[in-house]
C-alpha positions as CSV (number, residue, x, y, z in Angstrom):
1,M,0.0,0.0,0.0
2,G,1.4,3.4,-1.0
3,G,4.4,1.9,-2.9
4,G,7.1,3.3,-0.6
5,I,9.4,2.9,2.4
6,E,7.2,1.8,5.3
7,R,10.0,2.1,7.9
8,V,13.7,2.8,8.1
9,E,15.6,0.7,10.7
10,L,19.0,2.1,11.7
11,T,21.0,-0.8,12.9
12,G,23.8,1.3,14.3
13,Y,21.6,3.3,16.7
14,L,19.6,2.0,19.7
15,A,16.3,3.5,20.9
16,E,15.4,3.9,24.6
17,S,13.8,0.4,24.6
18,G,17.1,-1.2,23.4
19,S,15.8,-1.9,19.9
20,N,17.1,-0.3,16.7
21,V,15.9,3.3,16.0
22,L,13.0,3.3,13.5
23,L,12.2,6.2,11.2
24,N,8.6,6.7,9.9
25,E,7.5,4.3,12.6
26,F,4.1,6.0,13.1
27,G,3.5,7.4,9.6
28,S,0.1,7.1,8.0
29,Q,1.8,6.6,4.6
30,P,5.1,5.2,3.5
31,I,7.9,7.5,2.5
32,G,7.4,8.2,-1.2
33,A,3.7,7.6,-1.2
34,L,1.7,9.8,-3.7
35,S,-1.7,11.4,-3.3
36,E,-3.8,14.0,-5.1
37,K,-4.4,16.0,-1.9
38,P,-3.0,16.3,1.6
39,G,-4.2,13.5,3.8
40,G,-5.6,11.7,0.8
41,D,-5.7,8.0,0.2
42,A,-2.6,6.6,-1.5
43,G,-4.9,4.5,-3.7
44,P,-4.8,0.9,-4.7
45,P,-1.7,-1.3,-3.8
46,Y,1.3,-1.5,-6.0
47,T,3.1,-4.6,-7.3
48,M,6.6,-4.9,-6.0
49,T,9.6,-6.5,-7.7
50,R,13.2,-6.5,-6.5
51,E,16.4,-6.8,-8.5
52,G,19.9,-6.3,-6.9
53,N,19.8,-3.0,-5.0
54,T,16.7,-1.7,-6.7
55,V,13.0,-2.1,-5.7
56,L,10.3,-1.4,-8.3
57,F,6.7,-0.6,-7.5
58,T,4.1,-0.4,-10.4
59,R,0.4,0.4,-10.5
60,Q,-2.0,0.4,-13.4
61,E,-4.9,2.8,-13.4
62,P,-8.1,2.0,-15.4
63,D,-7.6,5.1,-17.6
64,G,-4.3,3.8,-18.9
65,L,-2.0,5.7,-16.5
66,T,0.8,3.6,-15.1
67,I,2.8,4.8,-12.1
68,S,6.1,3.2,-11.4
69,K,8.6,4.0,-8.6
70,K,12.1,2.7,-8.6
71,F,14.0,2.9,-5.3
72,T,17.8,2.4,-5.6
73,L,19.4,1.4,-2.3
74,P,23.0,2.6,-1.5
75,L,25.9,0.2,-2.1
76,D,28.7,2.7,-1.1
77,R,28.7,3.7,2.6
78,N,31.0,6.6,1.7
79,D,28.2,8.1,-0.2
80,A,26.2,10.1,2.3
81,G,27.1,7.6,5.0
82,G,25.1,5.0,3.1
83,Y,21.8,6.7,4.2
84,R,20.7,8.1,0.9
85,V,18.2,6.3,-1.4
86,T,17.2,7.6,-4.9
87,L,13.6,7.5,-6.0
88,D,12.5,7.7,-9.7
89,V,8.8,8.3,-10.2
90,T,7.5,7.7,-13.7
91,F,4.1,8.5,-15.0
92,S,3.3,6.7,-18.3
93,N,0.3,6.7,-20.6
94,T,0.0,3.0,-21.7
95,G,-3.6,3.6,-23.0
96,T,-4.9,4.6,-26.4
97,K,-6.2,8.1,-25.4
98,P,-4.5,11.3,-24.2
99,L,-4.6,11.8,-20.4
100,Q,-5.4,15.1,-18.8
101,T,-3.0,15.5,-15.9
102,G,-4.4,18.7,-14.4
103,S,-2.4,21.6,-13.1
104,D,-2.6,21.1,-9.3
105,G,0.3,18.6,-9.3
106,Y,0.6,15.9,-6.7
107,Y,1.8,15.3,-3.1
108,L,4.7,13.1,-2.1
109,Y,5.0,11.9,1.5
110,V,8.3,12.8,3.3
111,G,7.7,10.6,6.3
112,S,7.1,11.0,10.0
113,A,9.2,11.6,13.1
114,A,8.6,11.1,16.8
115,P,10.8,11.5,19.9
116,V,13.1,8.6,20.3
117,H,13.9,9.2,24.0
118,Q,11.3,10.2,26.6
119,R,13.5,13.2,27.5
120,D,13.8,14.5,24.0
121,Q,12.8,18.2,24.1
122,I,9.6,18.9,22.2
123,Q,11.0,21.5,19.8
124,Y,13.2,18.8,18.1
125,T,10.1,17.1,16.5
126,S,9.8,19.4,13.5
127,L,9.4,20.1,9.8
128,D,12.2,22.1,8.0
129,W,12.1,23.2,4.4
130,Y,14.3,25.4,2.3
131,A,13.7,27.8,-0.7
132,P,16.6,29.8,-2.1
133,G,16.7,33.4,-1.0
134,E,14.8,32.6,2.1
135,K,15.9,31.5,5.6
136,N,15.5,27.8,6.4
137,S,11.9,27.5,7.6
138,H,11.2,25.5,10.7
139,I,8.1,24.6,12.7
140,D,7.9,22.1,15.6
141,V,4.9,20.3,17.0
142,T,4.0,23.2,19.3
143,W,3.0,25.2,16.2
144,F,-0.2,23.3,16.2
145,N,-1.0,24.2,19.9
146,E,-3.6,26.7,21.0
147,H,-1.8,29.9,21.9
148,K,-3.0,32.6,24.3
149,I,-1.6,36.0,25.2
150,L,-1.8,36.1,29.0
151,L,-4.3,38.4,30.5
152,L,-5.2,40.0,27.1
153,S,-7.1,36.8,26.0
154,D,-8.7,36.4,29.4
155,L,-9.9,39.9,29.7
156,T,-10.9,40.7,26.1
157,G,-11.2,37.5,24.3
158,F,-8.5,38.6,21.8
159,G,-5.0,37.2,21.5
160,I,-6.2,33.6,21.1
161,Q,-4.7,31.4,18.4
162,P,-6.9,28.3,18.2
163,E,-5.4,24.8,17.8
164,R,-4.4,24.1,14.2
165,D,-4.8,20.9,12.3
166,Y,-2.6,21.4,9.3
167,Y,0.5,23.4,8.3
168,A,0.9,24.5,4.7
169,A,3.4,26.8,3.0
170,A,4.2,27.7,-0.6
171,A,7.2,29.1,-2.5
172,S,8.3,29.3,-6.1
173,E,11.1,26.9,-5.5
174,I,11.4,24.5,-2.6
175,H,14.6,22.5,-2.8
176,W,14.0,20.0,0.1
177,A,11.8,19.2,3.1
178,A,12.8,17.3,6.2
179,I,11.0,15.7,9.1
180,N,13.2,15.6,12.2
181,S,13.5,14.2,15.7
182,Q,16.4,15.3,18.0
183,F,19.1,13.3,16.3
184,F,17.5,11.7,13.2
185,T,15.9,13.0,10.0
186,T,14.3,12.1,6.7
187,I,15.0,14.6,3.9
188,V,13.4,14.4,0.5
189,A,14.9,16.6,-2.3
190,P,13.8,16.8,-5.9
191,R,16.6,16.2,-8.4
192,D,17.7,17.4,-11.8
193,G,16.7,21.0,-11.4
194,A,13.2,20.3,-10.3
195,A,11.6,21.9,-7.2
196,A,8.5,21.6,-5.1
197,M,6.0,24.4,-4.9
198,G,4.7,23.8,-1.4
199,V,5.1,21.8,1.8
200,G,2.6,20.5,4.4
201,A,2.6,18.9,7.8
202,E,0.2,17.5,10.4
203,R,0.7,16.5,14.0
204,L,0.0,12.9,15.2
205,K,-0.9,12.2,18.8
206,L,0.6,8.9,20.1
207,D,0.2,7.0,23.3
208,R,3.5,5.5,24.2
209,P,3.6,3.0,27.2
210,G,5.4,4.6,30.1
211,S,5.6,8.0,28.5
212,G,2.0,9.1,28.3
213,S,0.9,11.1,25.2
214,I,3.6,12.3,22.9
215,F,3.4,14.1,19.5
216,A,4.8,13.0,16.2
217,I,4.9,15.0,12.9
218,E,4.2,13.9,9.4
219,G,5.2,16.0,6.3
220,L,4.8,16.0,2.5
221,L,6.0,17.9,-0.6
222,H,3.6,19.5,-3.0
223,M,5.1,18.9,-6.5
224,P,3.9,20.9,-9.5
225,A,2.2,19.4,-12.6
226,F,4.4,17.3,-14.9
227,T,7.1,19.2,-16.7
228,Q,8.5,18.6,-20.1
229,P,12.3,18.2,-19.7
230,G,14.3,20.6,-21.9
231,A,17.9,21.3,-22.6
232,S,18.3,22.9,-19.1
233,G,16.5,20.1,-17.3
234,S,13.2,21.8,-16.9
235,G,10.4,23.2,-19.1
236,G,6.7,24.1,-19.1
237,P,3.9,22.1,-17.6
238,I,2.4,19.2,-19.4
239,L,-1.3,19.1,-19.0
240,T,-1.9,16.3,-21.5
241,L,0.1,13.0,-21.6
242,Q,-0.1,11.5,-25.0
243,P,-0.4,7.7,-25.6
244,G,3.1,6.2,-25.2
245,G,4.3,9.3,-23.4
246,H,6.0,9.3,-20.0
247,V,7.4,11.8,-17.5
248,T,10.0,10.9,-14.8
249,Q,10.7,12.9,-11.7
250,S,13.7,11.9,-9.5
251,F,14.3,12.5,-5.8
252,D,17.0,11.9,-3.2
253,I,15.9,10.5,0.1
254,Y,18.2,10.8,3.1
255,A,17.0,8.8,6.1
256,G,19.5,8.6,9.0
257,P,21.4,10.5,11.7
258,K,21.9,14.2,11.7
259,I,25.7,14.2,11.2
260,Y,26.7,17.8,10.2
261,D,29.5,16.9,7.8
262,V,27.4,14.3,6.0
263,L,24.4,16.7,5.7
264,E,26.7,19.5,4.4
265,K,28.0,17.3,1.6
266,L,24.4,16.6,0.5
267,G,24.3,20.3,-0.7
268,D,21.6,23.0,-0.8
269,G,22.3,23.8,2.9
270,Q,20.7,20.6,4.2
271,Q,22.9,20.8,7.3
272,R,20.6,23.7,8.3
273,I,18.2,21.3,9.8
274,L,20.5,21.2,12.9
275,N,19.3,24.8,13.7
276,F,22.4,25.7,15.7
277,G,21.0,29.2,16.2
278,M,22.3,32.7,16.2
279,F,26.0,31.7,16.7
280,G,25.8,28.7,14.4
281,F,29.3,29.4,13.1
282,V,30.6,29.1,16.6
283,S,28.7,25.8,17.1
284,V,30.1,24.3,13.9
285,F,33.7,25.3,14.9
286,L,33.3,23.8,18.4
287,L,31.7,20.6,17.0
288,R,34.6,20.0,14.6
289,I,37.2,20.7,17.2
290,M,35.4,18.4,19.7
291,N,35.2,15.6,17.0
292,Q,39.0,16.0,16.4
293,L,39.8,15.9,20.1
294,S,37.6,12.8,20.6
295,H,40.0,10.7,18.5
296,L,42.8,11.4,21.0
297,P,41.4,10.2,24.3
298,G,38.6,8.1,22.8
299,S,35.9,9.8,24.9
300,Y,33.7,12.8,24.1
301,A,33.6,13.8,27.8
302,T,37.4,14.1,27.8
303,A,37.2,16.0,24.5
304,I,34.8,18.5,26.1
305,I,37.1,18.9,29.1
306,L,40.1,19.4,26.8
307,L,38.2,21.9,24.7
308,T,37.1,23.8,27.8
309,L,40.6,24.0,29.2
310,A,41.9,25.2,25.8
311,I,39.3,28.0,25.6
312,R,39.9,29.1,29.2
313,G,43.7,28.9,28.6
314,L,43.4,31.3,25.7
315,L,41.3,33.6,27.8
316,W,43.7,33.5,30.7
317,P,45.5,36.9,30.0
318,I,42.2,38.7,29.5
319,Q,40.7,37.2,32.6
320,N,43.8,38.2,34.6
321,K,43.5,41.8,33.4
322,A,39.8,41.8,34.3
323,T,40.6,40.5,37.8
324,A,43.2,43.1,38.3
325,S,40.8,45.8,37.1
326,M,38.1,44.6,39.5
327,R,40.6,44.6,42.4
328,R,41.5,48.2,41.7
329,M,37.8,49.1,41.5
330,Q,37.3,47.3,44.8
331,Q,40.0,49.6,46.3
332,L,38.3,52.6,44.9
333,Q,34.9,51.6,46.2
334,P,35.0,53.9,49.4
335,R,35.7,56.9,47.2
336,M,32.8,56.0,44.9
337,T,30.5,55.6,47.8
338,E,31.4,59.1,49.0
339,L,30.7,60.6,45.6
340,K,27.3,58.8,45.3
341,E,26.3,60.0,48.7
342,K,27.5,63.6,48.1
343,F,25.7,63.9,44.7
344,K,22.8,61.6,45.3
345,D,20.4,64.4,44.3
346,Q,22.4,65.2,41.2
347,P,22.6,62.0,39.2
348,E,24.2,63.7,36.1
349,R,26.9,65.3,38.3
350,M,27.4,62.1,40.1
351,N,28.0,60.1,36.9
352,T,30.4,62.8,35.7
353,E,32.4,62.7,39.0
354,V,32.5,58.9,38.9
355,M,33.9,58.9,35.4
356,K,36.5,61.5,36.4
357,L,37.5,59.2,39.2
358,Y,37.9,56.3,36.8
359,K,40.0,58.4,34.5
360,E,42.1,59.8,37.3
361,Y,43.1,56.3,38.5
362,N,43.2,54.8,34.9
363,I,40.4,52.2,35.5
364,N,38.2,50.9,32.8
365,P,34.8,50.0,34.4
366,L,34.0,47.6,31.6
367,A,37.2,45.6,31.8
368,G,35.8,43.2,34.4
369,C,32.9,42.4,32.1
370,L,35.0,41.7,29.0
371,P,35.6,38.0,29.7
372,M,31.9,37.5,30.1
373,F,31.1,39.2,26.8
374,I,33.7,37.0,25.0
375,Q,32.4,33.8,26.7
376,M,28.7,34.5,26.0
377,P,28.9,33.6,22.2
378,I,30.9,30.5,23.2
379,F,28.3,29.4,25.7
380,I,25.5,30.0,23.2
381,G,27.5,28.1,20.6
382,F,27.9,25.2,23.0
383,Y,24.2,25.4,24.0
384,G,23.2,25.1,20.3
385,M,25.6,22.3,19.5
386,L,25.7,20.0,22.5
387,G,21.9,19.3,22.5
388,R,22.0,18.4,18.8
389,A,25.4,16.6,18.3
390,I,24.5,13.0,17.6
391,E,28.2,12.2,18.4
392,L,27.4,12.6,22.1
393,R,24.5,10.2,22.0
394,G,25.2,7.2,24.2
395,S,28.6,8.7,25.2
396,K,29.3,7.9,28.9
397,F,31.2,9.7,31.7
398,L,31.4,8.6,35.3
399,W,27.8,8.2,36.4
400,V,26.5,9.9,33.2
401,H,25.0,7.3,30.9
402,D,24.4,9.6,27.9
403,L,26.0,13.1,27.5
404,S,23.2,14.1,25.1
405,Q,20.6,13.7,27.9
406,P,20.2,15.1,31.5
407,D,22.3,13.0,34.0
408,S,21.0,11.2,37.0
409,P,23.0,8.6,39.0
410,F,19.8,7.3,40.5
411,H,17.9,4.4,38.9
412,S,14.8,4.9,41.0
413,A,12.0,6.6,39.1
414,S,11.3,8.8,42.2
415,L,14.8,10.2,42.2
416,S,15.5,10.3,38.4
417,W,14.6,14.0,38.4
418,I,17.8,14.8,40.4
419,H,20.5,15.9,37.9
420,V,23.9,16.1,39.6
421,L,26.1,17.9,37.0
422,P,23.9,21.1,36.9
423,I,24.0,21.2,40.7
424,C,27.8,20.9,40.6
425,M,27.8,23.7,38.0
426,A,25.8,26.0,40.3
427,V,28.0,25.2,43.4
428,T,31.2,25.8,41.5
429,M,29.8,29.1,40.1
430,I,28.9,30.3,43.6
431,A,32.4,29.4,44.8
432,Q,33.9,31.3,41.8
433,M,31.8,34.3,42.6
434,S,32.8,34.3,46.2
435,M,36.5,34.5,45.2
436,T,35.9,37.2,42.6
437,P,36.7,40.8,43.8
438,K,33.5,42.6,44.6
439,A,33.0,45.6,42.3
440,G,30.0,47.9,41.8
441,D,27.3,48.7,44.3
442,K,25.2,46.2,46.3
443,S,22.4,46.1,43.7
444,Q,24.9,45.1,41.0
445,Q,26.4,42.5,43.2
446,Q,23.0,41.1,44.0
447,M,22.3,40.8,40.3
448,F,25.3,38.5,39.9
449,L,23.8,36.2,42.6
450,I,21.0,35.5,40.1
451,M,23.5,34.0,37.6
452,P,23.7,30.5,39.2
453,L,19.9,30.3,39.2
454,L,19.8,31.4,35.6
455,F,22.4,28.9,34.4
456,I,20.9,26.0,36.3
457,F,17.5,26.9,34.6
458,F,19.2,26.6,31.2
459,C,21.2,23.4,32.0
460,Y,19.0,21.4,34.3
461,N,16.9,19.5,31.8
462,Y,19.4,19.9,28.9
463,A,22.2,17.7,27.6
464,S,24.5,16.9,30.5
465,A,27.5,17.8,28.3
466,L,26.6,21.5,28.7
467,A,26.7,21.3,32.5
468,L,30.0,19.4,32.2
469,Y,31.5,22.2,30.1
470,M,30.3,24.9,32.6
471,T,31.5,22.9,35.6
472,V,35.0,22.4,34.2
473,G,35.1,26.1,33.2
474,N,34.2,27.2,36.7
475,L,36.8,24.9,38.3
476,F,39.4,26.4,35.9
477,S,38.4,29.9,37.0
478,I,38.5,29.0,40.6
479,A,42.1,27.7,40.2
480,Q,43.0,30.8,38.2
481,L,41.6,33.1,40.9
482,Y,43.4,31.2,43.6
483,W,46.7,31.5,41.7
484,T,46.1,35.2,41.3
485,R,45.5,35.6,45.0
486,Q,48.8,34.1,45.8
487,Q,50.6,36.7,43.8
488,T,51.8,40.0,45.3
489,A,48.9,41.9,46.7
490,P,48.1,45.2,44.8
491,G,49.8,48.2,46.3
492,P,48.1,51.4,47.4
493,L,45.9,52.9,44.7
494,K,47.5,56.0,43.3
495,P,46.2,58.5,40.7
496,Q,47.6,58.2,37.2
497,L,50.0,61.1,36.7
498,P,49.6,63.0,33.4
499,S,52.4,62.3,31.0
500,R,55.0,65.1,30.5
501,G,56.4,66.1,27.2
502,K,60.2,65.9,26.7
503,R,62.2,69.1,26.9
504,R,63.5,70.3,23.5
505,P,67.3,70.6,23.5
506,R,68.7,74.1,23.4
């Protein structure tokens, strides 16, 4: 039924149950199924024949239209990791009368995706599609939810987005569409210069034992009416298929893990399905360095530790200068307090006098924040990469069973919510802050106390690899601050004397 790929079994990857990961496990139609409208019936069954690494499906319609689909399975694992299948769809008129094909085209099913692990975050179950000149478009299963603007919807009845059943989008040229879970994807891309003119998706509600209700997503491509191939590989629409005529449309189907380098080689920006975010270039750089380092110790946890130490080592001089600046500001704190008290009713004058004080003692008030500004893109890059890098999936470290998932050393279901690495991260962050020279007023210092809570919020239910990176970085900073403290204590703070010009010789 449907004449396509019912399921894809990835023998190198295990699901939470211990069985092999399955793609399109819950799809209503096989990958490559055709229909005349979204959600439509795929029609009568096909006849299947197999020869070598090809599988051929054929179906004869009463009006003389014959549909054949040839799937060619990969023989070379060096080609897209062995995860790419080609599909050739041929429409032939084997009857005696011309066939009107219509102008609405047809729909081809991309497949479905569902969370593989019960802790997979919901935004990973998604549809992505790409049209040149536009950003990669992305929706996840929450797009179908009912949305409300708090208070406004309750008081006025406005600001309510009702639950949606179907997603549809159109563009002049859509080069591919992908259905994703956290680490796996199915991508369908028309070949030979052809392009889709629309995409569609719907959400499927599933009841998985032990996990309650979860949501899957199913997608399809809207292909245009048959085109007459020309010298450039494309031409105008064929609305009539003459007796003996045929039209073939080819597709590439990638069904497998979301490995960045493999997806990049597929072309057309298919690696964008990883959605690394605003600092994606930082994420890619860190991913490639991490993969290189993993070959040395043979462990991704060790690779993350080495990468963290290398980054903090490069930032050592900047951090030392920042610490020295903060110590000088700490010495200057009584003078600043006097100025703020003296000019508390003249805020502009107060700011002017404070800046004069900084200039007099040659202190840059932003120097202490510079390491944080530099590290923020690195943290965001790690945040975008570590939750999506399939290389971390199943990688172990001490009590951590999977660096791509939150950690818990407890096997009891009642204690599984306790994640140790984020707690270690918060404790080491507090210890680091207690050793850092106190600069600024009390309100600014209190703001810094919120930082551990903020970071534990980001890391607690995220990949444990992120908490590992933060914890190692904090321990490095603690060691650096301790070493700095052992150095000669700063002398008395003195004003910076203005430079004098040299005397001209007589």
